[in-house]
TORTOR-894617 format. One record per residue (C-alpha): residue in three letters; x, y, z. Coordinates in steps of 0.2 Angstrom, whole numbers, plus 5000, padded with zeros to 4 digits. Example, Ala and Ser with C-alpha at 12.3 -4.5 7.8 and 13.67 -1.06 7.14 Angstrom:
% residues 2
resn, xx, yy, zz
ALA, 5062, 4978, 5039;
SER, 5068, 4995, 5036;
END
This chain:
% residues 394
resn, xx, yy, zz
MET, 5097, 5126, 4835;
ARG, 5085, 5111, 4838;
THR, 5067, 5113, 4832;
GLY, 5060, 5098, 4841;
PRO, 5063, 5080, 4848;
SER, 5071, 5067, 4836;
GLN, 5062, 5052, 4830;
ASP, 5071, 5041, 4842;
GLU, 5067, 5052, 4856;
ILE, 5048, 5052, 4851;
ARG, 5049, 5033, 4850;
ARG, 5057, 5031, 4867;
LEU, 5044, 5043, 4875;
ASN, 5030, 5033, 4867;
LEU, 5037, 5016, 4872;
GLY, 5038, 5023, 4890;
ALA, 5020, 5029, 4889;
LEU, 5014, 5012, 4883;
LEU, 5023, 5003, 4896;
ARG, 5018, 5014, 4910;
TYR, 5000, 5012, 4904;
VAL, 5000, 4993, 4905;
HIS, 5010, 4993, 4921;
LEU, 4997, 5004, 4930;
HIS, 4981, 4998, 4921;
GLY, 4985, 4980, 4918;
PRO, 4981, 4970, 4903;
THR, 4975, 4982, 4889;
SER, 4969, 4978, 4871;
ARG, 4978, 4986, 4857;
ALA, 4962, 4995, 4853;
GLU, 4961, 5003, 4870;
LEU, 4979, 5008, 4869;
THR, 4976, 5016, 4852;
ALA, 4962, 5026, 4859;
ASN, 4969, 5031, 4876;
LEU, 4987, 5035, 4870;
GLY, 4982, 5045, 4855;
LEU, 4993, 5035, 4843;
ASN, 4988, 5026, 4827;
ARG, 4986, 5007, 4826;
SER, 5002, 5004, 4817;
THR, 5012, 5014, 4829;
ILE, 5005, 5004, 4844;
GLY, 5009, 4988, 4835;
ALA, 5027, 4993, 4832;
LEU, 5029, 4999, 4850;
THR, 5022, 4983, 4857;
ALA, 5033, 4973, 4846;
ASP, 5048, 4982, 4853;
LEU, 5042, 4979, 4871;
VAL, 5039, 4961, 4868;
ALA, 5056, 4959, 4861;
ALA, 5063, 4967, 4877;
GLY, 5054, 4955, 4888;
LEU, 5043, 4968, 4896;
VAL, 5026, 4964, 4889;
ARG, 5017, 4949, 4881;
GLU, 5003, 4949, 4869;
GLU, 4988, 4936, 4869;
LEU, 4971, 4934, 4863;
PRO, 4957, 4941, 4874;
ARG, 4950, 4927, 4885;
ASP, 4932, 4932, 4883;
HIS, 4931, 4937, 4865;
GLY, 4914, 4932, 4859;
ARG, 4911, 4945, 4845;
ALA, 4913, 4942, 4826;
GLY, 4928, 4949, 4817;
ARG, 4947, 4949, 4822;
PRO, 4950, 4952, 4840;
SER, 4961, 4965, 4846;
LEU, 4976, 4958, 4855;
VAL, 4978, 4961, 4873;
VAL, 4995, 4968, 4880;
ARG, 5000, 4962, 4897;
PRO, 5014, 4967, 4908;
GLU, 5028, 4954, 4910;
PRO, 5030, 4951, 4929;
ASN, 5047, 4942, 4925;
ALA, 5053, 4960, 4925;
TYR, 5054, 4963, 4944;
VAL, 5061, 4974, 4958;
PHE, 5064, 4972, 4976;
ALA, 5054, 4983, 4988;
PHE, 5058, 4986, 5006;
THR, 5049, 4995, 5021;
ILE, 5058, 5000, 5037;
GLU, 5045, 5004, 5050;
ALA, 5045, 5006, 5069;
ASP, 5041, 4988, 5073;
ARG, 5045, 4978, 5057;
VAL, 5054, 4977, 5041;
THR, 5047, 4969, 5025;
ALA, 5055, 4964, 5009;
ALA, 5046, 4959, 4993;
ARG, 5049, 4955, 4975;
VAL, 5037, 4965, 4964;
GLY, 5034, 4961, 4946;
LEU, 5030, 4974, 4932;
GLY, 5012, 4977, 4934;
GLY, 5013, 4979, 4953;
GLU, 5010, 4961, 4957;
ILE, 5019, 4956, 4974;
LEU, 5027, 4939, 4969;
ASP, 5035, 4935, 4985;
ARG, 5037, 4944, 5002;
ARG, 5045, 4942, 5019;
ASP, 5038, 4951, 5034;
LEU, 5050, 4952, 5049;
PRO, 5045, 4959, 5066;
ARG, 5058, 4969, 5075;
PRO, 5058, 4976, 5093;
ARG, 5054, 4995, 5094;
GLY, 5068, 5006, 5101;
GLU, 5084, 5013, 5096;
LEU, 5094, 5000, 5086;
PRO, 5108, 5004, 5074;
PRO, 5103, 5005, 5056;
ALA, 5115, 4990, 5051;
GLU, 5106, 4979, 5064;
VAL, 5089, 4984, 5058;
VAL, 5092, 4981, 5039;
ALA, 5103, 4965, 5040;
PRO, 5087, 4954, 5039;
LEU, 5083, 4962, 5023;
ALA, 5098, 4954, 5015;
ASP, 5093, 4937, 5021;
ALA, 5076, 4939, 5014;
VAL, 5082, 4944, 4997;
ARG, 5093, 4928, 4997;
ALA, 5078, 4918, 5002;
MET, 5067, 4925, 4988;
GLN, 5080, 4923, 4975;
GLY, 5078, 4904, 4976;
SER, 5061, 4905, 4968;
VAL, 5066, 4918, 4954;
PRO, 5065, 4910, 4937;
ALA, 5081, 4910, 4926;
SER, 5072, 4921, 4913;
ALA, 5068, 4934, 4926;
ARG, 5076, 4952, 4924;
TYR, 5080, 4962, 4939;
ILE, 5077, 4981, 4937;
GLY, 5081, 4989, 4953;
SER, 5076, 4992, 4971;
GLY, 5067, 5004, 4982;
ALA, 5065, 5007, 5000;
ALA, 5052, 5016, 5011;
VAL, 5057, 5022, 5028;
SER, 5047, 5032, 5041;
ALA, 5059, 5046, 5042;
MET, 5065, 5062, 5035;
VAL, 5076, 5056, 5020;
ARG, 5088, 5065, 5009;
ARG, 5083, 5061, 4992;
GLU, 5100, 5060, 4983;
ASP, 5109, 5048, 4994;
GLY, 5096, 5040, 5007;
LEU, 5104, 5049, 5022;
VAL, 5091, 5048, 5036;
ARG, 5091, 5066, 5044;
LEU, 5079, 5062, 5057;
ALA, 5068, 5047, 5063;
PRO, 5063, 5051, 5080;
HIS, 5053, 5035, 5084;
ILE, 5068, 5024, 5080;
GLY, 5082, 5036, 5086;
TRP, 5091, 5039, 5070;
VAL, 5099, 5056, 5067;
ASP, 5110, 5058, 5051;
GLU, 5112, 5040, 5048;
PRO, 5118, 5035, 5030;
LEU, 5105, 5022, 5027;
GLY, 5109, 5022, 5008;
GLU, 5127, 5017, 5011;
ILE, 5122, 5004, 5024;
LEU, 5109, 4996, 5013;
ALA, 5122, 4996, 4999;
LYS, 5134, 4986, 5010;
VAL, 5121, 4974, 5016;
LEU, 5112, 4971, 4999;
GLY, 5128, 4972, 4988;
PRO, 5134, 4985, 4975;
ASP, 5124, 4977, 4961;
ARG, 5108, 4982, 4970;
PRO, 5108, 5001, 4973;
VAL, 5092, 5006, 4982;
THR, 5082, 5022, 4980;
ILE, 5076, 5027, 4997;
ARG, 5061, 5038, 5000;
ASN, 5049, 5043, 5015;
ALA, 5036, 5030, 5018;
ALA, 5021, 5042, 5019;
ASP, 5026, 5049, 5002;
LEU, 5027, 5032, 4994;
ARG, 5010, 5027, 5002;
ALA, 5003, 5042, 4994;
LEU, 5010, 5038, 4977;
ALA, 5004, 5020, 4978;
GLU, 4986, 5025, 4982;
TYR, 4987, 5039, 4969;
THR, 4993, 5027, 4955;
ARG, 4984, 5011, 4960;
GLY, 4973, 5013, 4975;
THR, 4958, 5023, 4981;
ALA, 4965, 5040, 4974;
VAL, 4966, 5035, 4956;
GLY, 4959, 5049, 4946;
CYS, 4962, 5062, 4960;
ASP, 4976, 5074, 4956;
ASN, 4976, 5082, 4973;
VAL, 4978, 5071, 4988;
VAL, 4983, 5071, 5006;
TYR, 4988, 5054, 5013;
LEU, 4990, 5053, 5032;
HIS, 4998, 5037, 5040;
GLY, 4998, 5034, 5059;
ASP, 5009, 5021, 5068;
ALA, 5022, 5026, 5081;
GLY, 5021, 5044, 5074;
LEU, 5011, 5053, 5060;
GLY, 5017, 5054, 5043;
GLY, 5010, 5063, 5028;
GLY, 5011, 5062, 5009;
ILE, 5004, 5075, 4997;
ILE, 5000, 5075, 4979;
ALA, 4996, 5092, 4971;
GLY, 4992, 5094, 4953;
GLY, 4997, 5076, 4950;
ARG, 5014, 5078, 4957;
PRO, 5022, 5073, 4974;
VAL, 5025, 5088, 4985;
THR, 5042, 5084, 4993;
GLY, 5050, 5101, 4995;
HIS, 5068, 5105, 4994;
GLY, 5079, 5090, 4998;
GLY, 5064, 5079, 5000;
TYR, 5059, 5084, 5017;
GLY, 5042, 5091, 5013;
GLY, 5025, 5084, 5020;
GLU, 5030, 5082, 5038;
VAL, 5012, 5086, 5043;
GLY, 5014, 5076, 5060;
HIS, 5026, 5090, 5065;
MET, 5014, 5104, 5061;
VAL, 5012, 5113, 5078;
VAL, 4993, 5113, 5083;
ASN, 4995, 5116, 5102;
PRO, 5009, 5127, 5108;
ALA, 5005, 5122, 5126;
GLY, 5005, 5104, 5122;
LYS, 5017, 5089, 5125;
GLN, 5035, 5088, 5120;
CYS, 5037, 5079, 5103;
GLY, 5051, 5067, 5099;
CYS, 5057, 5080, 5086;
GLY, 5061, 5092, 5100;
ALA, 5047, 5104, 5097;
ARG, 5031, 5106, 5108;
GLY, 5013, 5103, 5103;
CYS, 5016, 5094, 5086;
TRP, 5000, 5087, 5078;
GLU, 5006, 5069, 5081;
THR, 5007, 5072, 5100;
GLU, 4988, 5075, 5099;
VAL, 4982, 5062, 5087;
GLY, 4996, 5049, 5087;
GLU, 4996, 5031, 5094;
ALA, 5003, 5037, 5111;
ALA, 4990, 5051, 5112;
LEU, 4975, 5039, 5110;
LEU, 4982, 5026, 5122;
ARG, 4986, 5039, 5135;
ALA, 4969, 5047, 5134;
ALA, 4961, 5029, 5136;
GLY, 4972, 5025, 5151;
ARG, 4981, 5011, 5142;
ASP, 5000, 5007, 5143;
GLY, 5011, 5000, 5129;
TYR, 5011, 5003, 5111;
GLY, 5006, 4995, 5094;
ARG, 4991, 4994, 5082;
GLU, 4984, 4980, 5092;
LEU, 4981, 4992, 5107;
VAL, 4974, 5005, 5096;
THR, 4962, 4993, 5089;
ALA, 4958, 4987, 5107;
VAL, 4953, 5005, 5112;
VAL, 4942, 5007, 5096;
ASP, 4934, 4990, 5100;
ALA, 4931, 4996, 5118;
ALA, 4923, 5012, 5113;
ALA, 4911, 5002, 5101;
ARG, 4906, 4992, 5116;
GLY, 4901, 5007, 5126;
ASP, 4917, 5010, 5137;
ALA, 4915, 5028, 5142;
VAL, 4934, 5031, 5144;
ALA, 4938, 5024, 5127;
GLN, 4924, 5034, 5119;
ASN, 4930, 5050, 5127;
ALA, 4948, 5046, 5120;
ILE, 4941, 5043, 5103;
ARG, 4932, 5059, 5103;
GLN, 4947, 5069, 5109;
VAL, 4959, 5062, 5096;
GLY, 4945, 5064, 5083;
ASP, 4943, 5082, 5087;
TRP, 4962, 5085, 5085;
LEU, 4962, 5075, 5070;
GLY, 4949, 5085, 5062;
PHE, 4958, 5101, 5067;
GLY, 4974, 5097, 5058;
VAL, 4964, 5090, 5043;
ALA, 4955, 5107, 5042;
ASN, 4972, 5116, 5041;
LEU, 4978, 5104, 5027;
VAL, 4962, 5106, 5017;
ASN, 4964, 5125, 5018;
ILE, 4982, 5125, 5012;
PHE, 4981, 5111, 4999;
ASN, 4963, 5111, 4994;
PRO, 4963, 5092, 4991;
GLU, 4950, 5081, 4982;
MET, 4953, 5067, 4995;
VAL, 4961, 5064, 5012;
ILE, 4966, 5046, 5016;
PHE, 4968, 5039, 5033;
GLY, 4980, 5024, 5034;
GLY, 4989, 5013, 5046;
GLY, 4982, 5014, 5064;
LEU, 4974, 5030, 5060;
ARG, 4962, 5021, 5049;
GLU, 4953, 5013, 5063;
VAL, 4954, 5029, 5073;
TYR, 4946, 5039, 5059;
LEU, 4932, 5026, 5056;
ALA, 4928, 5027, 5074;
ALA, 4929, 5046, 5075;
ALA, 4922, 5051, 5058;
ALA, 4909, 5062, 5066;
GLN, 4921, 5072, 5076;
VAL, 4933, 5074, 5061;
ARG, 4919, 5080, 5049;
SER, 4912, 5091, 5062;
ARG, 4929, 5100, 5065;
LEU, 4932, 5101, 5047;
ASN, 4915, 5109, 5044;
ARG, 4919, 5122, 5058;
ASN, 4937, 5126, 5053;
ALA, 4940, 5123, 5034;
LEU, 4934, 5136, 5022;
PRO, 4918, 5131, 5013;
VAL, 4926, 5132, 4995;
CYS, 4940, 5121, 5001;
ARG, 4930, 5108, 5010;
GLU, 4914, 5106, 5000;
HIS, 4922, 5094, 4987;
VAL, 4934, 5085, 4999;
ARG, 4931, 5066, 5001;
LEU, 4938, 5057, 5017;
ARG, 4943, 5039, 5013;
THR, 4953, 5024, 5020;
PRO, 4967, 5016, 5009;
MET, 4963, 5003, 4996;
LEU, 4980, 4995, 4997;
GLY, 4981, 4994, 5016;
ASP, 4998, 4989, 5022;
ASP, 5005, 4985, 5005;
ALA, 5005, 5003, 5000;
ALA, 5022, 5007, 5006;
LEU, 5029, 4992, 4997;
LEU, 5020, 4996, 4981;
GLY, 5026, 5014, 4982;
ALA, 5044, 5008, 4984;
ALA, 5042, 4997, 4969;
GLU, 5036, 5012, 4959;
VAL, 5051, 5022, 4962;
ALA, 5062, 5007, 4958;
PHE, 5053, 5004, 4941;
GLU, 5053, 5023, 4937;
PRO, 5069, 5023, 4926;
LEU, 5062, 5008, 4916;
LEU, 5045, 5017, 4913;
THR, 5054, 5033, 4908;
ASP, 5065, 5025, 4895;
PRO, 5062, 5006, 4893;
LEU, 5076, 5005, 4880;
ASP, 5089, 5014, 4890;
ALA, 5085, 5004, 4906;
THR, 5085, 4987, 4897;
ALA, 5102, 4991, 4888;
GLY, 5113, 4988, 4903;
END
């Protein structure tokens, strides 16, 4: 019977903890690592030496050292260790090369027409983008893995898209298709885009330090990512957090998912443009409605108030259920929230329980449109951060 972890297991755990810390926090002195990780100086020195030898970090003197005595070396993540990150959205696909530490080293943004296109046709440009980016990859760089964010319900184990109503996909084997397009040497971890945006804002953005977060992202539809107790809430199979399909108005409009009165039918892009009497789609038109409301257009102002009230209605439900510290409004929903903050807060105050709403902060993303890419990069880096020795052995 085992009585505890072996010395090798402890060493691997500590290596992962140190690497994760500098990956998320950036250049950190040995003295800070000693204090923040609860390890002694000699252990930090030995762990750092192992990570330097593996090409994952480098050490250097502090740039602003002006005090007497021997300076504490700074440990810096090595961006030559990199992943590829992809996003697949209603109107564009993006590919990026992201270095350890979260730095976007290269990227390609590729617009695509909205509508029902086969997955193979949608993702084919990603392979061209990867080939183009590889031309600038240093010979010493080390590829770690790939991650993809897609605005859809995704089966975690194999990347099967069960439902993506705004692009017309049902039970599409996106994982297999990406493997064929990118090659067998680049397996891709695929996750829901809103979940990854929430993860990115939690680890690097406006929600750092908050262990209970609801992230809402509006574009063609409405997606949600939830962090509870510092852990993503993804549910059985990875389909949790579909807040856009929370029914708020049973007598409302038909949703693309087949139900009636889903939250996104009242607060999504189409709802705002319909209320404002505008035809078309896209964030530019959403921004135009917001701008028109700011200039005094009565129709646009009424549309903002209407959508803002429904937005606050749904947020109040989520606040009562999850008791978050923060709710973040991203994508096209950012502009809508900023224009309708009074309606959102008013509805929240009327419908949410005082003990749940009293500490909640309503915020916009710090990472903007890069959140999904950075979240996809995080899941690609995860095996390395969990066990740096195992991930670099192959």
